[in-house]
Structures are given as structure tokens and as C-alpha cells.
VEXFIFI-706238 format. One record per residue (C-alpha): x, y, z. Coordinates in steps of 0.25 Angstrom, whole numbers, padded with zeros to 4 digits, always signed. Layout:
REM VEXFIFI-706238
XYZ ...
END
This chain:
REM VEXFIFI-706238
+0743+0500+0335 +0731+0509+0340 +0734+0514+0353 +0727+0513+0366 +0724+0528+0365 +0719+0527+0351 +0709+0516+0354 +0704+0523+0366 +0701+0535+0356 +0695+0525+0347 +0686+0519+0357 +0682+0531+0363 +0678+0537+0348 +0671+0523+0345 +0664+0524+0359 +0658+0539+0355 +0653+0534+0342 +0648+0522+0347 +0640+0531+0358 +0636+0541+0348 +0630+0531+0338 +0622+0525+0349 +0616+0538+0352 +0612+0538+0338 +0606+0526+0336 +0598+0526+0349 +0593+0540+0344 +0591+0535+0330 +0584+0520+0333 +0574+0516+0341 +0579+0509+0353 +0572+0501+0361 +0579+0505+0374 +0575+0520+0373 +0567+0525+0386 +0554+0520+0390 +0541+0528+0395 +0532+0522+0403 +0518+0524+0410 +0507+0517+0416 +0492+0518+0414 +0490+0529+0423 +0502+0538+0418 +0502+0536+0404 +0491+0547+0401 +0499+0560+0407 +0512+0553+0401 +0509+0554+0387 +0512+0567+0385 +0526+0566+0390 +0526+0553+0381 +0523+0562+0369 +0536+0571+0370 +0545+0559+0372 +0554+0555+0360 +0550+0543+0353 +0562+0537+0358 +0555+0535+0372 +0546+0522+0373 +0533+0524+0379 +0525+0512+0387 +0513+0512+0394 +0511+0503+0407 +0497+0501+0405 +0487+0493+0417 +0475+0499+0408 +0473+0504+0394 +0474+0520+0395 +0463+0530+0389 +0463+0529+0373 +0470+0543+0372 +0481+0539+0379 +0483+0526+0371 +0480+0535+0357 +0492+0545+0363 +0501+0532+0366 +0499+0528+0349 +0500+0541+0346 +0515+0541+0353 +0517+0527+0347 +0514+0533+0332 +0524+0546+0335 +0536+0536+0338 +0536+0531+0352 +0536+0516+0356 +0523+0515+0365 +0521+0503+0371 +0512+0498+0383 +0510+0486+0392 +0502+0481+0402 +0488+0474+0402 +0477+0483+0403 +0462+0475+0404 +0457+0472+0390 +0443+0478+0391 +0434+0482+0381 +0420+0486+0379 +0408+0490+0370 +0394+0496+0371 +0383+0496+0363 +0367+0497+0364 +0358+0485+0364 +0347+0483+0354 +0337+0486+0366 +0327+0497+0364 +0328+0499+0379 +0341+0504+0377 +0354+0496+0383 +0370+0495+0380 +0377+0483+0379 +0392+0484+0385 +0401+0474+0381 +0414+0471+0390 +0428+0464+0387 +0437+0463+0399 +0446+0452+0406 +0436+0442+0413 +0433+0446+0428 +0435+0460+0425 +0425+0470+0432 +0421+0480+0422 +0414+0493+0426 +0404+0500+0416 +0403+0516+0418 +0395+0526+0407 +0393+0541+0409 +0382+0540+0420 +0387+0527+0430 +0392+0515+0431 +0384+0505+0421 +0388+0490+0426 +0400+0483+0430 +0403+0470+0425 +0414+0458+0427 +0419+0452+0414 +0417+0437+0413 +0424+0430+0402 +0430+0443+0394 +0417+0450+0392 +0405+0457+0399 +0392+0463+0394 +0384+0475+0401 +0370+0478+0397 +0365+0493+0402 +0353+0499+0398 +0359+0512+0397 +0374+0520+0395 +0378+0534+0396 +0389+0538+0387 +0401+0527+0385 +0402+0515+0394 +0415+0515+0402 +0420+0502+0409 +0431+0500+0418 +0438+0487+0421 +0452+0484+0429 +0455+0499+0427 +0453+0500+0413 +0444+0510+0407 +0436+0507+0393 +0424+0512+0388 +0413+0510+0376 +0404+0519+0370 +0390+0516+0371 +0383+0529+0364 +0377+0521+0352 +0362+0522+0349 +0354+0509+0344 +0343+0510+0332 +0333+0498+0333 +0327+0491+0323 +0315+0481+0323 +0314+0467+0329 +0306+0458+0320 +0298+0447+0327 +0293+0435+0317 +0287+0422+0321 +0274+0415+0323 +0262+0423+0331 +0267+0418+0344 +0268+0422+0359 +0283+0421+0357 +0283+0431+0346 +0273+0441+0351 +0281+0443+0365 +0294+0445+0359 +0289+0457+0351 +0281+0462+0363 +0293+0462+0371 +0303+0467+0360 +0293+0480+0359 +0293+0482+0373 +0306+0482+0374 +0305+0494+0362 +0309+0485+0350 +0302+0488+0338 +0296+0474+0333 +0290+0470+0319 +0283+0456+0323 +0279+0447+0312 +0270+0436+0316 +0265+0423+0307 +0252+0420+0311 +0248+0411+0300 +0252+0407+0285 +0256+0419+0277 +0250+0427+0289 +0259+0436+0298 +0256+0447+0307 +0265+0457+0315 +0269+0471+0318 +0277+0480+0310 +0280+0480+0297 +0290+0469+0292 +0304+0474+0289 +0314+0469+0280 +0324+0461+0289 +0336+0471+0289 +0342+0479+0300 +0339+0492+0297 +0326+0490+0301 +0327+0475+0309 +0335+0471+0321 +0332+0459+0325 +0322+0447+0321 +0315+0439+0331 +0310+0425+0327 +0301+0418+0335 +0299+0407+0327 +0302+0399+0312 +0294+0407+0305 +0306+0416+0304 +0310+0407+0292 +0300+0417+0283 +0312+0428+0283 +0322+0418+0278 +0336+0426+0272 +0331+0438+0276 +0332+0435+0290 +0346+0430+0288 +0351+0442+0280 +0344+0452+0291 +0352+0443+0302 +0366+0443+0293 +0364+0459+0291 +0364+0460+0307 +0351+0458+0311 +0345+0451+0323 +0338+0437+0324 +0332+0430+0335 +0326+0416+0333 +0317+0412+0344 +0310+0398+0346 +0310+0389+0333 +0314+0401+0325 +0328+0397+0322 +0322+0383+0316 +0318+0389+0305 +0325+0384+0292 +0331+0399+0289 +0335+0401+0303 +0346+0390+0303 +0357+0397+0297 +0354+0409+0307 +0350+0402+0319 +0363+0401+0331 +0358+0387+0332 +0350+0375+0330 +0336+0374+0340 +0334+0362+0346 +0320+0356+0350 +0313+0365+0361 +0316+0361+0375 +0304+0358+0384 +0306+0359+0399 +0301+0347+0407 +0294+0356+0418 +0288+0368+0412 +0289+0382+0421 +0278+0382+0433 +0278+0396+0435 +0287+0406+0426 +0292+0404+0413 +0305+0407+0409 +0312+0409+0394 +0315+0395+0389 +0308+0388+0402 +0297+0383+0393 +0307+0377+0383 +0315+0383+0370 +0323+0378+0357 +0337+0376+0361 +0348+0378+0352 +0353+0365+0351 +0365+0367+0340 +0371+0380+0341 +0379+0387+0329 +0393+0388+0329 +0393+0404+0332 +0380+0402+0338 +0380+0408+0353 +0373+0401+0363 +0367+0413+0373 +0357+0405+0382 +0355+0392+0387 +0344+0385+0395 +0344+0370+0401 +0336+0367+0387 +0348+0370+0378 +0352+0384+0371 +0342+0393+0372 +0349+0407+0364 +0360+0407+0354 +0364+0418+0345 +0374+0419+0333 +0378+0431+0323 +0375+0429+0308 +0382+0439+0301 +0379+0452+0307 +0367+0448+0314 +0365+0440+0326 +0355+0429+0329 +0349+0423+0342 +0342+0410+0342 +0332+0410+0354 +0327+0396+0359 +0315+0402+0366 +0301+0401+0358 +0291+0406+0371 +0298+0416+0377 +0285+0424+0378 +0283+0413+0392 +0293+0419+0397 +0286+0433+0397 +0272+0429+0401 +0276+0418+0410 +0289+0422+0416 +0293+0427+0431 +0292+0441+0435 +0300+0450+0426 +0300+0440+0414 +0292+0451+0405 +0305+0460+0407 +0314+0449+0405 +0307+0442+0392 +0308+0457+0385 +0324+0458+0391 +0328+0444+0386 +0321+0447+0372 +0327+0461+0372 +0340+0455+0373 +0340+0444+0364 +0335+0455+0351 +0346+0467+0358 +0357+0452+0356 +0354+0451+0341 +0347+0464+0335 +0353+0472+0325 +0356+0487+0331 +0362+0498+0324 +0368+0510+0333 +0365+0523+0329 +0380+0528+0334 +0389+0516+0330 +0399+0513+0343 +0414+0512+0339 +0424+0506+0348 +0434+0516+0355 +0447+0514+0362 +0440+0515+0376 +0433+0503+0373 +0444+0492+0371 +0455+0501+0378 +0464+0488+0378 +0462+0486+0364 +0465+0501+0360 +0478+0501+0367 +0483+0488+0358 +0476+0493+0346 +0484+0506+0348 +0498+0502+0354 +0499+0488+0352 +0500+0477+0363 +0507+0478+0375 +0521+0475+0378 +0529+0471+0388 +0534+0481+0397 +0547+0486+0390 +0558+0489+0400 +0562+0503+0403 +0576+0506+0397 +0577+0520+0401 +0586+0515+0411 +0594+0508+0401 +0595+0518+0391 +0608+0527+0391 +0607+0542+0392 +0610+0548+0378 +0618+0559+0386 +0626+0548+0393 +0630+0542+0378 +0634+0556+0375 +0643+0558+0386 +0650+0546+0384 +0653+0550+0369 +0658+0563+0373 +0669+0555+0384 +0671+0546+0373 +0675+0558+0363 +0682+0566+0374 +0691+0554+0377 +0695+0552+0364 +0697+0567+0362 +0706+0567+0374 +0714+0555+0370 +0717+0561+0357 +0720+0574+0363 +0729+0568+0373 +0737+0560+0362 +0740+0573+0355 +0747+0578+0366 +0757+0568+0366 
END
């Protein structure tokens, strides 16, 4: 039968070996209970150098109220690839921005924003403040005539930016229809805006007049086609191929009633509206009547409505865009409108063409980490994780374990020595 002294010695030896095995396992097998280092958004940039020198057994966690700069995210990604366990938590604002030149010879840049609803976004460029806008329904658009350098946005303390250095190259706009006041004024207002215009007007059977050379319909030469009536039927399949390849098309007035336009138009036109009381003084857009879009296609988008019905609709066809405009006498707005109607008429048609025109960019714009910082963060480090408990206080210092091993081995050795003296 084993004596109490022998049992004590065996227990000391087993305890020493158990602690030694614990030390070896903790050093060789990754443990969830290893020490953790934390840093907030404001401090994480200054902590990265120290984190890089730490052993991979130290967990790294970022508490983020806003997304840090892209270089910080890239550094954290490099640490995760080098063996560190890198996590983050928090709720940075989900913001994104893109900018691109508009199809407008006057020069303009459209800035599209995405941010939580009711968020105030302030936009700046290298020169000054560009504009501020409160986001409604998760998105907003700002159009500015000039931008100096990159556009930088600020929302709820989050900074994000987009490059706006692309330069547009403009193709011609083709206007086709019967000889009419509508076609004449559309051509003149686009030319005043700076667009190169090719006009083709039908004046009699087999007799067409126009300006410029009628080019083949392809996006290398033509940005958009404007049809003012059903003579657009003469283009047939060439127009469909042009739109599918990225060209723009505006179907004004009765033009979408042409049989060849049924597969392209955003909707089906109804009977022309006629106001019960004609304008007594000034004429506005659509105030003398228009062709409403009575039935919208499944992929059609309503753009403008008047008391008589849907006046403007649009849809995508392949790579191109088609706009259906019910107005067939918009020229009256320019001739008999209120003060400033000439400028308003020009701006309206310029916006319509810009919305559909094919616009190649001399310097292709690429999305960057700064244009959508939260997306970049999640792409590099994964989704946020709940803040892990700080286990440093629960970790046992290896030095304490070594001391306990020495105590147990010393106790066993002393017991053996005392037993040998008897």
C-alpha cells in the first residue's frame, strides 16, 4: 500500500508535468484566451507600429465609430495575413460617393451620394465648399458646374472622397422628323448649348433636307438621337442596334407611335390631352397638352407627371437609354413663356440629352477605397464582430506557472530527501 509521502510526491510530480503541458499547449495551439490589444478610431493609426512588433499570440481589435483611412485598413489587413487575429466592431456610417462628368458641353459634374436617411453631407473640393445636401431615402445627387481636384464628402464625422478628373468627349446629336417648329427649335437650342447637331427633316415624299452629313448610327460618332415624330420609323433596325450598343434615344411627341419603336419605348402613348382652358398669358411646358404615357413597361421608370398623366418616362435597353417625352410643342414654351423661359427651355433639353447620351470618358474613373470606406473595410477585414471580452485579466502569467512547477518539483525533491535520511 502506497504511503502518504509517496502519494504526496506523485501528486507533486503530476501537477508539475500538468502545468508544463499547459505551458506547451498554450504556446503551440492558438487559444481564444490570449491577450487582446484594443484601439479606437482616433488612436489606431498611432498604435499600428507597436502592434506590428507584437507576437501573433496577441489579438488585435479596433473599436470603430468611423472607418479609418484606407492605409490603416490596409495595414490591419497585412497584420491579419501575417498571423495576427484582427477583428473590429462598431457602426461606421455606410456612405459612398461617385462622380462623373455630365454629357453637357457647358461642362458639369454629377456627384451621386449614398448615406443613411436624413444625414447631412458636406461636399468640398480643392478650392472650397461645393455644396451641402441632406440625404433623403438613402441617396442624393448634386450637379455642380465645376470641380477642382477630388471631391471630398463629410457625413457624421466620416470622410469619403471620389475622383472627378475625367474629361468628356462629345459625339453628335441627330435630330430627325418632319420639318416643323418643334424640330427647328430643338436643333437651335442644342447648338446654342454647344452640341454638334446633325438635322434630318422630311419636307416631302422622298425629299429630305438637313445640315451636316448623316452618319451611320454608331456610338463612335453619335451620342443620341432625338425623334420629334413618327418619321423615325425609317431608321428601323439600325436605331435598335444603336441603342443596344449604348446610344441614347429621345422619343418626343408622337414618335413612339411608330411601329418600330414599340420594343424600345418605355410605355404606350395615350390620346393627346387638351386643356379645357388655354393659357391666357404665358405658356409653360405641357400647358397646351401632351401625349401621356398611358401604360408603362415593366422596366420603365416614371420621371415626370402632370395633371393630365405621365409626361416623361425612361428605360434601359441593353447598354443604352431611351426617354419618352410626351411634349410635341415645347417650342411654344420658349416663344411664349414667362421671363427666363428661353434659358429654362435650353436647360430642360440639355438635361434630357445628358440623361441618355453616350458619353465616353477620356480618363476612365475607377472606384477607390475612399469612395466607399465601409465597403472597403468589410472587404478587407470581414464583417464586424461583437466586442470580445478582454481576457488579459484572466490569463495566467507564464512566470507564475513556472514558479508553481518549481515549487512542486522542489516539494517532491525535499520529500524524497527527508525520506532518505530516515
